[in-house]
C-alpha positions, 0 to 999 in steps of 0.5 A, spaced: 336 704 977 341 709 977 338 716 974 343 721 971 342 727 975 349 731 974 348 732 967 346 740 965 346 740 958 340 738 954 338 731 950 340 733 942 335 734 937 331 728 933 333 729 926 328 726 923 326 725 915 319 724 916 313 723 921 309 718 921 303 721 926 305 727 930 311 731 929 314 731 936 321 735 936 323 734 943 323 742 944 316 742 944 315 737 950 319 740 955 315 740 961 313 732 960 317 726 961 320 723 955 320 716 952 323 714 946 324 707 943 328 706 938 327 700 934 328 697 926 322 694 924 325 688 923 329 686 930 327 681 933 327 684 941 324 691 938 318 687 936 317 682 942 319 686 948 322 694 945 315 696 943 310 693 946 314 696 952 312 704 949 306 701 947 304 700 955 307 706 957 303 709 951 297 707 955 299 707 962 303 714 963 299 719 959 303 724 962 309 721 958 309 723 951 311 717 948 316 717 941 318 712 936 325 712 932 326 708 927 333 708 926 336 703 921 343 702 920 342 695 916 337 692 911 335 699 908 332 696 902 326 693 906 325 698 911 322 704 908 317 709 909 311 705 906 314 699 909 314 702 917 307 705 914 304 698 914 308 695 920 306 701 924 298 700 922 299 691 923 303 692 930 297 698 932 302 703 934 299 710 935 305 714 938 308 719 934 314 715 930 320 719 926 325 716 921 332 718 924 335 721 918 341 718 914 347 723 912 352 722 906 354 713 906 354 713 913 350 706 915 348 709 922 343 714 923 344 721 925 340 721 931 342 713 933 350 717 932 348 723 937 346 719 942 351 714 942 346 708 941 349 701 940 343 698 937 335 697 937 331 696 941 334 702 945 330 706 950 332 713 952 328 717 957 328 725 957 327 729 963 321 735 964 327 740 963 330 736 957 336 732 959 338 726 957 337 722 964 337 714 961 339 710 956 339 702 955 340 697 950 335 691 951 329 689 954 328 693 961 324 690 967 317 694 966 317 695 974 323 698 973 322 703 968 315 705 972 319 706 978 323 711 974 318 714 969 314 715 977 321 719 980 321 723 974 314 725 974 316 726 982 321 731 982 320 739 983 324 743 977 324 749 974 322 748 966 326 753 963 321 757 957 321 754 950 327 755 946 333 757 950 
């Protein structure tokens, strides 16, 4: 697994219409490794491996901030906030989940476009300085993801103060 350590730009902020659970803007998480699992509740791959893996990371890597991002680009009529709350309860999702904002008539949500995501499930990993270090569409081997998280936690970094 290759870490992108060349980029000095901060990861774009999530453009969230509503939070379910504790709001988790990226700027407030500076100093922590962040895993963002993008999903749709009607996506078989999200249900089969994306969300379960994010739940395992949340449970086994408490030093990693885990965030879900419900980024819907299809089936808009049946995947609103109330349905999502029921889904999260049924699947016992305990990390915060943001609902990616739509603007205008664009079917692709704002954050999904900002990160250049091609679909769901997609996994994003941001280092302690706030830089996007990993983006992947589809399933990731648990061991490979664990190694990546371990490497990012082991990096010696100077974390800039929040607000910069």
